[in-house]
C-alpha positions as CSV (number, residue, x, y, z in Angstrom):
1,M,225.9,131.5,122.5
2,H,223.9,133.3,125.1
3,I,220.2,132.1,125.2
4,S,218.0,134.5,127.1
5,R,215.5,133.1,129.8
6,P,212.4,133.8,127.7
7,C,213.7,132.3,124.5
8,L,214.8,129.1,126.6
9,L,211.3,128.9,127.9
10,L,210.0,129.1,124.5
11,R,212.1,126.3,123.0
12,L,211.4,123.9,126.1
13,L,207.5,124.4,125.3
14,H,208.2,123.7,121.5
15,I,210.1,120.4,122.5
16,F,207.2,119.6,125.0
17,A,204.4,120.1,122.4
18,A,206.4,118.1,119.7
19,N,206.5,115.1,122.2
20,L,203.0,115.5,123.2
21,L,202.0,115.2,119.4
22,F,204.2,112.2,118.9
23,W,202.5,110.3,121.8
24,Q,199.0,111.1,120.9
25,T,199.6,110.1,117.3
26,F,201.1,106.8,118.6
27,T,198.2,106.3,120.9
28,F,195.8,106.8,118.1
29,L,197.7,104.6,115.6
30,S,197.8,101.9,118.2
31,V,194.0,102.0,119.0
32,I,192.9,101.9,115.5
33,S,195.6,99.2,114.5
34,F,194.6,96.7,117.4
35,P,191.7,94.3,116.6
36,L,188.3,95.5,117.9
37,T,186.9,93.5,120.7
38,R,183.4,92.3,121.7
39,R,182.9,95.8,123.5
40,S,182.8,97.5,120.0
41,T,179.5,98.0,118.7
42,I,178.0,98.3,115.2
43,K,177.2,101.8,115.8
44,S,180.7,102.7,114.7
45,V,180.1,101.2,111.5
46,I,179.5,103.3,108.2
47,A,176.9,101.9,105.8
48,T,174.8,103.0,102.8
49,S,172.1,101.4,100.7
50,G,173.7,98.8,98.6
51,M,176.7,98.5,100.9
52,S,177.3,96.4,103.8
53,A,179.6,97.4,107.0
54,S,181.2,94.9,109.1
55,L,181.2,94.2,112.9
56,V,184.9,93.4,113.0
57,T,185.8,90.5,115.3
58,T,188.8,88.4,115.5
59,T,188.3,85.6,117.9
60,P,186.3,82.7,117.7
61,E,183.9,83.8,120.7
62,S,183.1,87.1,119.1
63,N,179.8,85.9,117.5
64,V,177.1,88.2,116.2
65,R,174.5,88.5,118.9
66,W,171.2,88.5,117.2
67,G,167.6,89.2,118.4
68,I,164.5,88.7,116.8
69,I,161.1,90.7,116.7
70,G,158.1,88.7,115.8
71,L,158.0,84.9,116.0
72,G,154.9,84.1,113.7
73,D,154.9,81.2,111.1
74,V,157.5,82.5,108.9
75,C,160.1,82.6,112.0
76,Q,159.4,79.3,113.3
77,K,161.2,77.1,110.8
78,K,162.1,79.1,107.7
79,S,164.5,81.5,109.5
80,G,164.5,81.7,113.3
81,P,166.5,78.4,113.9
82,A,169.0,79.7,111.7
83,F,170.1,82.4,114.1
84,Y,171.3,79.7,116.5
85,K,172.7,77.2,114.1
86,C,174.8,79.7,111.7
87,E,178.5,79.7,112.4
88,G,179.3,82.9,114.3
89,S,175.9,83.6,115.3
90,N,174.2,83.6,118.7
91,L,170.3,84.2,119.4
92,V,170.2,86.0,122.7
93,A,166.8,87.7,122.6
94,V,163.6,87.4,121.2
95,M,160.4,89.4,121.4
96,R,156.7,88.8,120.5
97,R,153.7,90.8,122.4
98,T,151.3,87.8,122.7
99,P,152.1,86.9,126.5
100,G,154.2,83.9,127.0
101,K,155.2,83.3,123.2
102,A,158.5,84.9,123.6
103,K,159.7,82.8,126.5
104,D,158.4,79.7,125.1
105,F,160.6,80.3,122.0
106,A,163.7,81.4,123.9
107,A,163.5,78.1,125.9
108,R,163.7,76.1,122.9
109,V,167.0,77.9,121.8
110,P,170.1,75.6,122.9
111,G,172.4,77.0,125.4
112,G,169.4,78.4,127.7
113,K,170.7,81.8,127.3
114,C,168.2,83.4,125.1
115,V,165.9,85.8,126.9
116,G,162.1,86.5,125.9
117,Y,160.5,89.7,125.9
118,E,157.0,90.9,125.5
119,D,158.1,94.8,125.4
120,L,160.1,96.3,122.3
121,D,161.9,99.0,124.4
122,A,163.1,96.2,127.0
123,F,164.2,94.0,124.1
124,L,166.4,96.6,122.4
125,Q,168.1,97.4,125.8
126,H,169.2,93.5,125.8
127,P,172.9,93.7,127.2
128,G,175.3,93.2,124.0
129,L,172.6,92.8,121.6
130,D,174.4,93.6,118.0
131,A,171.7,93.1,115.3
132,V,168.0,92.5,114.8
133,Y,165.8,90.5,112.5
134,I,162.6,92.0,111.9
135,S,160.0,89.3,111.3
136,T,156.5,91.1,111.8
137,R,153.9,92.0,109.4
138,P,155.2,94.8,106.9
139,G,152.7,97.2,108.3
140,D,154.8,97.1,111.3
141,H,158.2,97.5,109.6
142,L,158.8,101.4,109.4
143,E,157.8,102.1,113.1
144,I,160.0,99.3,114.3
145,C,162.8,100.1,112.2
146,R,163.0,103.6,113.5
147,K,163.4,102.2,117.2
148,V,166.1,99.6,115.9
149,A,167.9,102.1,114.3
150,T,167.8,104.6,117.4
151,A,169.1,101.9,119.5
152,G,172.1,101.6,117.0
153,K,171.5,98.1,115.9
154,A,172.1,96.4,112.6
155,C,169.2,95.2,110.9
156,Y,167.8,92.3,108.8
157,V,164.0,93.0,107.8
158,E,161.8,90.4,106.0
159,K,160.3,91.2,102.7
160,P,158.5,93.1,101.4
161,V,160.5,95.8,103.4
162,G,157.6,98.2,102.9
163,R,154.0,98.3,101.9
164,C,155.1,100.4,98.8
165,A,158.3,102.0,97.4
166,E,157.9,105.0,99.3
167,E,157.7,103.3,102.7
168,T,160.7,101.2,101.5
169,E,162.6,104.2,100.7
170,Q,161.9,105.7,104.2
171,I,163.3,102.7,105.9
172,V,166.6,102.4,103.8
173,E,167.0,106.2,104.5
174,I,166.6,105.4,108.3
175,F,169.4,103.1,108.4
176,A,171.6,105.0,105.8
177,G,171.1,108.1,108.0
178,A,172.2,106.3,111.1
179,K,175.1,104.6,109.3
180,L,174.0,101.2,110.2
181,P,173.9,98.1,108.0
182,L,170.6,97.2,106.7
183,Y,169.8,93.7,105.0
184,T,166.8,92.5,103.5
185,A,165.1,89.0,103.4
186,Y,165.2,88.0,99.7
187,I,166.2,84.6,100.5
188,S,166.0,83.1,97.2
189,R,169.1,84.9,96.1
190,A,171.1,82.4,98.3
191,Y,169.2,79.2,97.1
192,E,171.5,76.7,95.9
193,R,169.2,76.5,92.7
194,T,169.5,80.1,92.1
195,Q,173.4,80.1,92.2
196,A,173.1,76.9,89.7
197,V,171.0,79.2,87.4
198,R,173.8,81.8,87.2
199,R,176.5,79.1,86.7
200,L,174.6,77.7,83.8
201,L,174.2,81.2,82.2
202,K,177.9,81.9,82.6
203,E,178.9,78.6,81.0
204,G,176.7,79.6,78.1
205,A,174.0,76.6,78.7
206,I,171.5,78.6,76.6
207,G,173.6,80.8,74.6
208,D,175.6,84.0,75.0
209,K,172.6,86.2,74.9
210,L,169.2,86.6,77.1
211,V,166.1,86.8,74.8
212,H,163.2,86.3,77.1
213,V,162.0,85.7,80.7
214,S,158.8,84.3,81.7
215,Y,156.9,83.3,84.9
216,K,153.4,82.0,85.4
217,L,151.8,81.0,88.7
218,V,148.3,79.6,89.3
219,G,147.6,79.0,92.8
220,T,148.7,80.5,96.1
221,G,152.5,79.9,95.8
222,G,152.8,78.2,99.2
223,A,151.9,81.4,101.1
224,R,151.8,80.5,104.7
225,D,149.1,81.5,107.5
226,M,146.2,81.8,105.2
227,D,143.7,80.5,107.9
228,G,140.8,82.6,109.2
229,K,138.3,85.1,107.8
230,L,140.8,87.3,106.3
231,P,144.2,86.4,106.5
232,W,146.7,89.4,107.0
233,R,148.4,88.6,104.0
234,L,145.2,89.8,102.1
235,D,144.9,92.9,104.3
236,A,146.4,95.8,102.4
237,R,147.0,97.8,105.7
238,Q,149.1,95.0,107.0
239,S,150.7,93.7,103.8
240,G,150.6,96.3,101.2
241,G,148.3,94.3,98.7
242,G,147.5,90.7,98.1
243,L,149.4,87.6,97.7
244,I,151.7,89.5,95.1
245,M,153.4,91.2,97.8
246,D,154.4,88.2,99.7
247,V,155.0,85.6,96.9
248,G,155.6,87.6,93.7
249,C,158.3,90.0,95.3
250,H,160.7,87.1,95.6
251,L,160.3,86.0,91.9
252,L,160.7,89.5,90.7
253,D,163.9,90.1,92.9
254,R,165.4,87.0,91.5
255,I,165.0,88.1,88.0
256,D,166.7,91.4,89.2
257,Y,169.6,89.5,90.7
258,I,170.1,87.0,87.9
259,C,169.4,89.2,84.8
260,G,169.1,92.9,85.7
261,P,166.6,95.5,86.7
262,L,163.4,95.5,85.2
263,E,162.7,98.7,83.0
264,N,159.7,99.9,81.0
265,V,157.4,98.0,82.9
266,K,153.7,98.0,82.3
267,G,150.9,96.0,84.3
268,Y,147.7,95.7,85.9
269,A,145.9,94.1,88.5
270,E,142.5,93.1,89.4
271,N,140.1,90.9,91.6
272,K,138.8,88.1,89.3
273,H,137.8,85.5,91.6
274,S,137.5,86.6,95.3
275,P,134.6,89.1,95.5
276,S,134.7,88.9,99.5
277,V,138.4,89.7,99.7
278,P,139.3,93.6,99.2
279,V,142.7,93.0,97.6
280,E,143.7,91.9,94.0
281,D,144.0,88.2,93.2
282,F,145.4,88.7,89.7
283,V,148.5,90.5,88.5
284,H,150.0,90.7,85.1
285,L,153.3,92.8,83.8
286,N,155.6,93.2,81.0
287,G,158.8,94.8,80.7
288,D,162.5,94.5,79.5
289,I,165.8,93.8,81.3
290,G,168.0,96.8,81.9
291,K,171.7,97.0,82.1
292,A,173.6,95.7,85.1
293,A,177.2,94.9,86.1
294,W,176.0,92.0,88.3
295,A,174.0,90.2,85.5
296,A,175.0,86.5,85.2
297,I,176.0,87.2,81.5
298,P,176.7,90.6,79.9
299,N,174.0,90.3,77.1
300,C,170.9,90.4,79.1
301,E,170.0,94.0,78.4
302,G,166.9,94.4,76.3
303,A,165.6,90.8,76.9
304,S,161.9,90.8,77.4
305,V,159.8,89.9,80.5
306,E,156.2,88.6,81.1
307,C,154.8,87.6,84.4
308,T,151.5,86.3,85.5
309,W,150.1,85.6,89.0
310,D,146.6,84.2,89.2
311,F,146.1,83.3,92.8
312,A,142.5,82.3,93.3
313,S,141.6,80.8,89.7
314,T,139.5,77.5,90.0
315,D,139.3,77.1,86.1
316,Q,142.9,76.6,85.7
317,Q,145.3,73.7,86.9
318,S,148.0,74.6,89.4
319,C,151.3,75.9,87.9
320,D,154.4,77.4,88.7
321,V,156.9,77.9,85.9
322,F,159.8,80.1,85.5
323,Q,161.6,80.1,82.3
324,I,164.9,81.9,81.1
325,S,165.4,81.5,77.1
326,G,168.7,82.4,75.5
327,S,169.9,82.4,72.0
328,K,170.6,78.7,72.0
329,G,168.0,77.3,74.6
330,T,165.9,77.6,77.7
331,L,166.3,77.0,81.6
332,K,163.0,75.9,82.9
333,M,162.1,75.4,86.9
334,A,159.8,76.2,89.5
335,G,159.6,79.8,90.6
336,M,158.7,79.5,94.1
337,S,160.2,76.2,95.6
338,P,163.9,76.3,96.5
339,A,163.9,72.6,95.4
340,G,162.6,71.1,92.1
341,P,164.9,70.5,89.2
342,I,166.3,72.8,86.6
343,E,165.8,71.5,83.1
344,V,168.0,72.6,80.2
345,Y,166.6,72.5,76.6
346,D,168.2,73.2,73.4
347,A,166.9,75.6,70.7
348,E,164.4,72.8,69.3
349,G,163.0,72.2,72.7
350,K,165.0,69.0,73.4
351,L,165.8,68.3,77.0
352,L,169.5,68.0,77.5
353,R,169.9,67.6,81.1
354,E,168.1,68.0,84.6
355,L,169.7,69.3,87.7
356,Q,168.3,68.1,91.2
357,F,168.2,69.9,94.4
358,D,167.0,69.3,98.0
359,I,164.9,71.5,100.0
360,P,167.1,73.2,102.9
361,E,165.7,72.7,106.6
362,H,165.7,76.2,107.1
363,T,165.2,78.1,103.8
364,A,166.6,81.3,105.0
365,Q,169.9,80.0,106.6
366,A,172.1,80.5,103.7
367,L,171.3,84.2,103.4
368,I,171.4,84.5,107.0
369,Q,174.9,82.9,107.3
370,A,176.1,85.3,104.5
371,I,174.9,88.3,106.5
372,T,176.5,87.0,109.7
373,N,179.7,86.6,107.9
374,D,179.7,89.9,106.5
375,L,179.0,91.7,109.7
376,R,181.9,89.7,111.1
377,N,184.1,90.9,108.2
378,K,184.6,87.1,107.3
379,G,183.6,87.4,103.6
380,K,181.1,89.0,101.2
381,R,178.8,87.1,98.9
382,D,177.4,88.8,95.9
383,F,173.8,87.5,96.8
384,L,173.5,89.8,99.9
385,S,170.1,91.5,99.7
386,Y,170.3,95.3,100.6
387,G,167.8,98.2,100.4
388,D,168.4,99.1,97.1
389,N,167.4,96.0,95.3
390,S,164.2,95.9,97.6
391,I,163.6,99.5,96.4
392,R,163.9,98.4,92.8
393,T,161.4,95.2,93.4
394,Q,158.9,97.6,95.2
395,R,158.8,99.9,92.2
396,V,158.0,97.1,89.9
397,L,155.0,96.1,92.1
398,D,153.8,99.6,92.6
399,I,153.6,99.9,88.8
400,A,151.5,96.8,88.4
401,L,149.2,97.6,91.4
402,K,148.8,101.3,91.0
403,S,145.6,101.3,89.0
404,Y,143.9,98.9,91.2
405,Y,144.7,100.9,94.3
406,G,144.3,104.2,92.6
407,G,147.8,105.2,93.6
408,R,150.8,103.7,95.6
409,E,152.1,106.5,97.6
410,A,152.5,105.9,101.3
411,G,149.1,105.9,103.1
412,Y,147.2,104.6,100.5
413,W,145.9,101.6,102.5
414,K,144.1,104.2,104.4
415,R,141.9,105.5,101.8
416,R,138.3,104.3,101.6
417,E,138.4,103.9,97.8
418,S,141.4,101.5,98.1
């Protein structure tokens, strides 16, 4: 059969196009099937609130390269060393504005390859930086988070994430919009003792139904860096309120993680003992446990909750008591310390057993290890803390503090009447 030259040309073009499509498809599939190398960045990861994303690595040398912003007291022992002690983690850069402090910290990091910076923009341009831990005062979090997200870095930010729920939501939205992972530093979720509480509840140690959760603190709850005329933790412009923001948020998040979200919350705050301090020193709240798929036992919904923080009282003996009561008994323990025993009581109040725990050298290390593993796609733990649980905790705090500050919208700390 005779084929004209135009038809032959057209057929040859069809064959060429089909072959070109085949090789393009093959190349694309080859690229996405090969493991990502260290040249990959977390910019390519899709993340949303409550979900993590992974920096996929397949070789031992493909560690997450961390940087730290802020090297204050909370970073020196609680969290800082964990970034070079955790498996799969390298601490490559640190930043603090105070002259000389960052270089001093960097010099103590094993390996001699950590670099100290005094300028935030220069720090964020450090070669190969993958993820950033923000350990500054909460009042600086929003501005720094914007820069970290713009630089395309995953982020782990200290609690409370924002000074109020609205500011926390803004931070969460920044990283969701940038499709970058955001983790939050509610480290008590990862404590061995917290995990033991969940196991006891699942085993039915106090029955199959939760009845009541209570907490009472008299004292500072171990708050750090309280020296000086007005410590930053008692300056709402920097902290968002009194010690409840620094100390109480941990306990509330732990209730959320073990039992479920707090609902129907009512509360109040006042300054009972500290006329020279502008923030509240007493907080009380009540509420109920809502339904949650992550609760340690199914029958938590509807259990009552009552919490009291009295930070400056001189009339009462110091106490720190967290209790979870079920249909057949009670678990009792300290609320703030990562150590101290869990005491298991029956319904008549008889002590059945006591579980002892040691204080970790670096209390944040278990959570930081889990975050590092998640970024490396090496397994996901159920205690990882994200933006969503941070928002829930901040909303509870806002309800309890609203009347004292005359509202808790972003910027309330600037109002004279606040």
